[in-house]
C-alpha positions, 0 to 999 in steps of 0.5 A: 593032932592036926598039922600046923603051918609054920609060916616063918622062913616060908615065902608068901606063895609057899604059905598060900599053896600049903593052906590052899591044899589043906582047904581043898580037901574040904572043897573036893567033898572027898575028905573034910580034913581037920582044923588048920592053924598057921602060926608066925605069919608076917604081915605079907603072909597074913594079908595073903592068907586072909584072902582064903577066908580064915575062921579067925585070926589075931596077930601072926596066927590064923585058923580055919575049919574049927573042930566042933566045940568040946565041953572043956574050958581053958583059962589063958592067964597072961601076966602082962599086956606085953605077953598078949601075942603069945597068949593069942597064939595059944587061944586061937590054936585051942579054939581051932581044936574045939576048946572054949577059952577065957582070957585074963590079962595083966594079972602078974605077981606085981599086981597080986590083988588082980590075980586073987580077984579072978580066982573064982573064974579060974577055978571054973576052968578045966586047965590053965595056961599061964604066961609070963616073962620077967622072972616067970613067977605067975605059974608057980603062984597059980599052982599054989592057989588052984588045983587045975593042971597048969601049962606054963609059957615063958616069954621073951618079955623083960629087962636085961637079966631076963636074957630073952626069956631064959630066966623065966624058963629056968624059973618055971622048970625049977618051980617049987610048986609040983605039977607044972608043965613048961614049954619053950620060950614064946611057944603059945602053939606048943602049950595049946597042943599040950593042953589039947592032949591032956584034955583029950585024955580027960574026955 
């Protein structure tokens, strides 16, 4: 597993120094190093890190030096547009680690017909990352419809009784659909790492 740079709590200079050192492994010709992922960058950190020429970035996630593509495809399914920052963190991490992704958004249980409409796409994927806030029902519904492994991410999106994502987390942990792996609230990076480990075993 490549080491990621968690930017929250670090200064801009610290973030730039750490990523620059990792990139210098490649420039030295002594060691190509591995994929680099920086997560939870604030706008100032992101601006400084973009000057290092990232391979890709979205929101608070930046990546460099992606691994060669594998044959695996991960479907990233977000219940709502409000879940996109977490979905993007998962997507960019997976792509940096060499996996192909397909992303589908606004297919939560409040519009179940939209989820049913994308099932053929999802059945072509090797693994599904399902992201939902509110009551977190999306992974359970998906697990009853498809056979792929599902990594579930609860998000902090929702009204008062969502309790900052705690309701969605508990719902996913207590799911009556067996075989769902749930990670912590808003942890797109962690979900991508779980998916990567599972796909490495499959390979």
